[in-house]
C-alpha positions in Angstrom: 70.2 -25.3 48.4 71.8 -22.1 49.6 75.2 -22.5 51.2 76.4 -20.2 54.0 80.0 -19.8 55.0 81.2 -18.4 58.3 84.4 -16.8 57.3 87.6 -16.4 59.2 88.3 -13.0 60.7 91.6 -12.0 59.1 91.6 -8.3 59.8 94.4 -7.0 62.0 94.1 -6.5 65.0 92.7 -9.9 65.6 89.0 -10.3 66.3 87.9 -13.5 68.0 84.1 -12.9 67.5 81.9 -15.0 65.3 78.5 -14.1 63.6 77.1 -17.5 64.7 78.2 -19.8 67.5 78.5 -23.5 66.8 75.1 -24.2 68.3 73.5 -21.4 66.4 75.1 -22.5 63.1 73.5 -25.9 63.7 70.1 -24.3 64.3 70.4 -22.3 61.0 71.2 -25.5 59.2 68.1 -27.2 60.6 65.6 -24.3 60.7 66.3 -22.8 57.3 67.3 -26.1 55.6 70.6 -24.7 54.3 74.1 -25.9 54.3 76.4 -24.2 56.7 80.2 -24.5 56.8 82.9 -22.7 58.9 86.2 -21.6 57.5 89.0 -23.0 59.6 90.4 -20.6 62.1 92.9 -20.8 65.0 91.9 -17.5 66.6 88.1 -17.4 66.9 86.6 -17.8 70.4 84.9 -21.1 69.4 87.3 -23.8 68.1 87.0 -25.7 64.8 86.3 -28.8 66.9 83.3 -27.1 68.6 81.8 -26.5 65.1 82.5 -30.0 64.1 80.8 -31.2 67.3 77.6 -29.5 66.2 77.7 -31.1 62.7 79.2 -28.1 60.9 81.9 -28.9 58.3 85.1 -27.0 58.8 86.8 -26.1 55.5 89.5 -23.9 54.2 87.9 -23.1 50.8 84.6 -21.2 51.0 84.4 -20.1 47.3 81.5 -22.5 46.7 79.3 -20.6 49.3 76.5 -18.3 48.2 76.5 -16.2 51.4 79.5 -15.3 53.4 79.0 -14.1 57.0 81.8 -12.3 58.8 82.1 -9.6 61.5 84.7 -7.0 60.6 85.9 -5.8 57.2 87.1 -8.6 54.9 90.7 -8.1 53.6 90.5 -7.1 49.9 92.6 -10.0 48.8 90.0 -12.4 50.3 86.9 -11.0 48.5 85.4 -13.5 46.1 83.4 -12.1 43.1 79.7 -12.3 42.7 78.9 -13.4 46.3 76.7 -12.0 49.0 78.8 -10.8 51.9 77.5 -9.6 55.3 79.9 -7.7 57.6 80.5 -4.3 59.2 82.0 -2.4 56.2 82.5 1.0 57.9 82.0 2.8 54.6 78.6 4.5 55.0 80.2 7.6 56.6 82.7 7.7 53.8 85.5 6.5 56.0 88.7 7.2 54.0 90.5 4.0 55.2 87.8 1.8 53.7 87.3 3.5 50.3 89.4 0.9 48.5 87.5 -1.9 50.2 84.2 -0.6 48.8 85.8 0.0 45.4 86.8 -3.6 45.2 83.5 -4.9 46.5 81.7 -3.0 43.7 84.2 -3.9 41.1 83.8 -7.6 41.9 80.0 -7.5 41.6 79.6 -8.4 45.3 76.3 -7.9 47.0 77.3 -6.2 50.3 74.8 -6.2 53.2 76.1 -4.1 56.1 75.0 -5.1 59.6 75.0 -1.5 60.7 72.3 -0.7 58.1 69.9 -3.5 59.0 66.9 -1.6 60.4 63.2 -2.1 60.8 60.5 0.1 59.3 60.9 2.6 62.2 64.6 3.0 61.5 65.8 1.1 64.5 68.7 -1.3 64.1 67.8 -5.0 64.4 71.3 -6.3 65.1 74.2 -4.9 66.9 77.1 -5.5 69.3 76.2 -2.2 71.1 75.4 -3.7 74.6 78.8 -5.3 74.9 80.5 -2.2 73.6 78.8 -0.3 76.4 79.5 -3.0 79.1 83.2 -3.1 78.3 83.6 0.6 77.5 82.2 1.6 80.9 84.3 -1.0 82.7 87.4 0.2 80.8 86.5 3.8 81.7 86.4 3.1 85.4 89.5 0.9 85.2 91.3 3.8 83.5 90.2 6.3 86.1 91.3 4.0 88.9 94.7 3.4 87.2 95.3 7.1 86.5 94.8 8.0 90.2 96.1 4.8 91.8 92.7 4.0 93.4 92.4 0.3 92.6 93.4 -2.4 90.1 91.0 -4.3 88.0 91.7 -7.3 85.7 91.4 -6.1 82.0 88.1 -7.2 80.5 89.8 -9.3 77.8 91.4 -11.4 80.6 88.0 -12.3 82.0 86.6 -15.5 80.7 83.1 -14.1 80.4 80.7 -11.4 81.6 80.1 -13.3 84.9 83.8 -12.9 85.8 83.7 -9.3 84.7 80.9 -8.7 87.1 83.0 -10.2 89.9 85.7 -7.7 89.1 83.7 -4.6 88.9 81.8 -5.3 92.2 85.2 -4.7 93.9 85.2 -1.0 92.8 85.0 1.7 95.5 85.1 5.1 93.9 85.6 8.5 95.6 82.8 11.1 95.0 83.4 11.7 91.4 81.0 12.7 88.7 80.6 10.6 85.5 78.8 11.9 82.4 77.4 9.2 80.1 76.1 10.2 76.6 73.6 8.2 74.6 70.3 6.4 74.9 70.7 3.2 72.9 72.2 -0.2 73.4 75.7 1.2 74.1 74.5 3.5 76.9 72.3 0.9 78.4 75.2 -1.6 78.5 77.3 1.1 80.2 74.6 1.7 82.7 74.5 -2.0 83.6 78.1 -1.7 84.7 77.7 1.7 86.5 74.6 0.4 88.3 76.4 -2.9 89.1 79.1 -0.8 90.8 76.4 0.9 92.9 77.2 4.3 91.4 74.2 6.6 92.0 72.3 7.8 89.0 71.1 11.4 89.0 69.3 13.6 86.6 71.3 16.0 84.3 69.9 18.9 86.4 71.1 17.3 89.6 74.4 16.5 88.0 75.0 20.2 87.3 73.6 21.5 90.6 74.9 19.0 93.1 78.2 20.4 94.4 78.4 18.6 97.7 77.8 15.0 96.9 79.5 12.4 99.2 79.4 9.5 96.7 80.2 8.8 93.1 77.3 9.8 90.8 76.5 9.6 87.1 74.0 11.2 84.7 72.8 9.8 81.4 72.7 12.6 78.9 70.4 12.5 75.9 70.8 14.6 72.8 68.3 17.1 74.1 70.5 17.7 77.2 73.4 19.1 75.3 72.1 20.4 71.9 70.1 23.6 71.4 68.0 24.6 68.4 69.7 27.6 66.7 66.4 29.4 66.3 65.5 29.0 69.9 62.6 26.7 69.3 61.9 23.5 71.1 64.3 20.5 70.7 62.8 17.5 68.9 64.7 14.2 68.4 63.1 13.8 64.9 64.4 17.1 63.7 67.8 16.6 65.3 68.3 13.3 63.5 67.1 14.7 60.2 68.7 18.1 60.3 71.6 18.1 62.9 73.0 21.2 61.2 70.2 23.3 62.7 71.5 22.8 66.2 74.4 24.1 68.3 76.2 22.4 71.1 75.6 23.0 74.8 77.9 20.4 76.4 80.4 22.8 78.0 78.3 23.0 81.2 79.0 19.3 81.8 82.7 19.6 81.1 82.9 21.9 84.1 81.4 19.3 86.4 82.4 15.8 85.1 85.5 14.0 86.1 85.0 11.1 83.7 83.2 11.1 80.3 81.8 7.9 78.9 80.8 8.7 75.3 78.2 6.3 74.0 76.1 8.4 71.7 76.0 8.0 67.9 77.4 11.1 66.2 76.5 12.5 62.8 79.4 14.5 61.3 76.8 17.3 60.5 76.0 17.5 64.2 77.7 19.8 66.8 80.8 18.4 68.4 80.8 18.0 72.2 83.7 20.4 72.6 86.7 21.8 70.7 90.4 21.6 71.4 90.2 25.2 72.5 87.5 24.3 75.0 89.8 21.7 76.4 92.4 24.3 77.2 90.1 26.2 79.5 90.8 26.1 83.3 87.1 25.2 83.7 87.5 22.0 81.7 87.4 19.4 84.5 87.3 16.1 82.6 90.3 13.9 83.4 89.5 10.7 81.7 87.5 10.0 78.5 86.2 6.6 77.6 85.2 7.1 73.9 83.1 4.1 73.1 82.0 5.7 69.8 85.6 6.2 68.7 85.0 8.7 65.9 88.5 9.8 65.1 88.8 13.5 65.6 85.0 13.6 65.6 82.7 14.8 68.4 85.6 14.4 70.8 88.8 16.1 69.4 91.1 14.2 71.8 90.3 10.9 70.1 93.2 11.2 67.8 93.2 7.5 66.9 91.7 4.2 68.0 93.6 2.4 70.7 94.0 -1.4 71.0 92.9 -4.0 73.5 96.5 -4.6 74.5 97.3 -0.9 74.7 94.0 0.7 75.4 95.2 4.1 76.7 97.0 7.2 75.6 97.2 10.8 77.0 96.1 13.9 75.2 97.9 17.2 76.1 95.3 20.0 75.7 98.0 22.7 75.7 100.2 21.1 73.0 97.2 19.4 71.2 99.2 16.2 70.7 99.2 12.6 71.9 101.4 11.8 74.9 102.3 8.4 76.5 99.5 7.1 78.8 99.4 8.4 82.3 102.4 10.6 81.7 101.3 14.0 83.0 98.9 15.4 85.6 97.5 18.0 83.2 97.0 15.5 80.4 93.6 13.9 79.7 93.7 10.1 79.5 91.8 8.6 76.6 90.5 5.1 76.2 89.4 4.6 72.6 89.4 0.9 71.8 87.3 0.5 68.6 86.5 -3.2 69.0 85.4 -3.3 72.6 83.0 -6.3 72.2 86.1 -8.4 71.3 87.1 -8.3 74.9 84.1 -10.5 75.8 83.9 -12.4 72.5 81.9 -15.5 73.6 79.1 -13.5 75.3 79.0 -10.9 72.5 79.0 -13.5 69.7 76.2 -15.5 71.4 74.0 -12.4 71.7 74.8 -11.2 68.2 74.0 -14.6 66.7 70.6 -14.7 68.4 69.7 -11.4 66.7 71.0 -12.7 63.4 68.9 -15.9 63.7 65.7 -14.1 64.7 65.9 -10.7 63.0 68.0 -11.1 59.8 68.2 -14.6 58.4 64.4 -15.0 58.0 64.5 -12.0 55.7 67.7 -12.9 54.0 66.8 -16.5 53.3 63.0 -15.9 52.8 60.8 -13.1 51.7 62.2 -9.7 52.4 58.8 -8.1 52.4 59.7 -5.6 55.1 62.7 -4.4 53.1 65.2 -5.1 55.9 67.8 -6.6 53.6 67.1 -4.2 50.8 67.7 -1.2 53.1 71.0 -2.6 54.2 72.3 -3.6 50.7 75.0 -1.0 49.8 75.8 -2.4 46.4 75.1 -5.3 44.0 75.6 -6.2 40.4 78.6 -3.9 40.1 77.0 -0.6 41.3 75.8 1.2 44.4 72.1 0.8 45.2 69.9 3.9 45.0 69.8 4.3 48.8 73.7 4.5 48.9 74.2 6.5 45.7 75.5 9.3 47.8 78.7 7.3 48.2 79.5 7.6 44.5 82.0 10.5 44.9 83.6 8.7 47.8 83.9 5.5 45.6 85.4 7.6 42.8 88.0 9.0 45.2 86.8 12.5 45.1 
């Protein structure tokens, strides 16, 4: 019988999320006829007692488990050889800070399945925390804007018990007639729109966003890739070509920077794709954006003012366009205030974990524990048996430290 272990989240900063709630763990045990245990933890959003109450053993030692389920990266010292691990590894973009993690995973013969790479045949992800990143990211963006200009005070999302309490908070918001640009078309953007719509902020088209100079209420526009990227050869934009060959395109976002007061960045960014704007662009008198809620949090990526990830406890910092350096949060009128928390779903851990666990139950475990005929697990397996899989062989130079 396969034995699954829900591992403790030991990465710092603390993450209270779980891949399976106690009720879901019990369902896995019953529906898949597997043994499930939870590693003891004092920080997760569901207590050890709640797992025990659902018939799940709580243990310290999980070395006898075949499959280990986590959320964030596992500390290198806690990786056990020759196991199957599933977590967000943050290595597929060759992130420098996790090279050593991948090196140790390969060295120890671990089979690593990355949640971010679990896709169906059409290439769409089958599991993600995106909706909650969008919900909290948009809320934090509005909270930041209100705090910067002394408009209102909102309870931080992580102090809300659940999404229901968050809704109660954001329905208090009364914004002046500002313009909000939201990038993205996936789970993150739709989560953000739930909050903006819940605040009764009027949605307009990108064209209306640019042309409407005399609006008397807060408005927002959802911007897709086609709204701010142009084909270099002047031909028609197609999503398929943009995703396959982003290097063939040039950015056209500056027209929005002249109009937007608040930018909520929720679009996936490929390092080969154009950036939204440059540091030089941010120095222009026409650059109107005052607050950036960077949900994507690509460090010095598509948004150059995202110098680092911020934390749940200290979510803000200022960026000085003139000096091109970080400044203390809310410290200068000409500074742009950045919110770049990289673990936003952690602020609503119970709701986020429950939604994630349902996707794991329905979209992943049947393939992991049964027949992977659709190749869902295979496509997301970065390495096994001491080497990178063919799909991820492009990481070899990264793995070698080159």
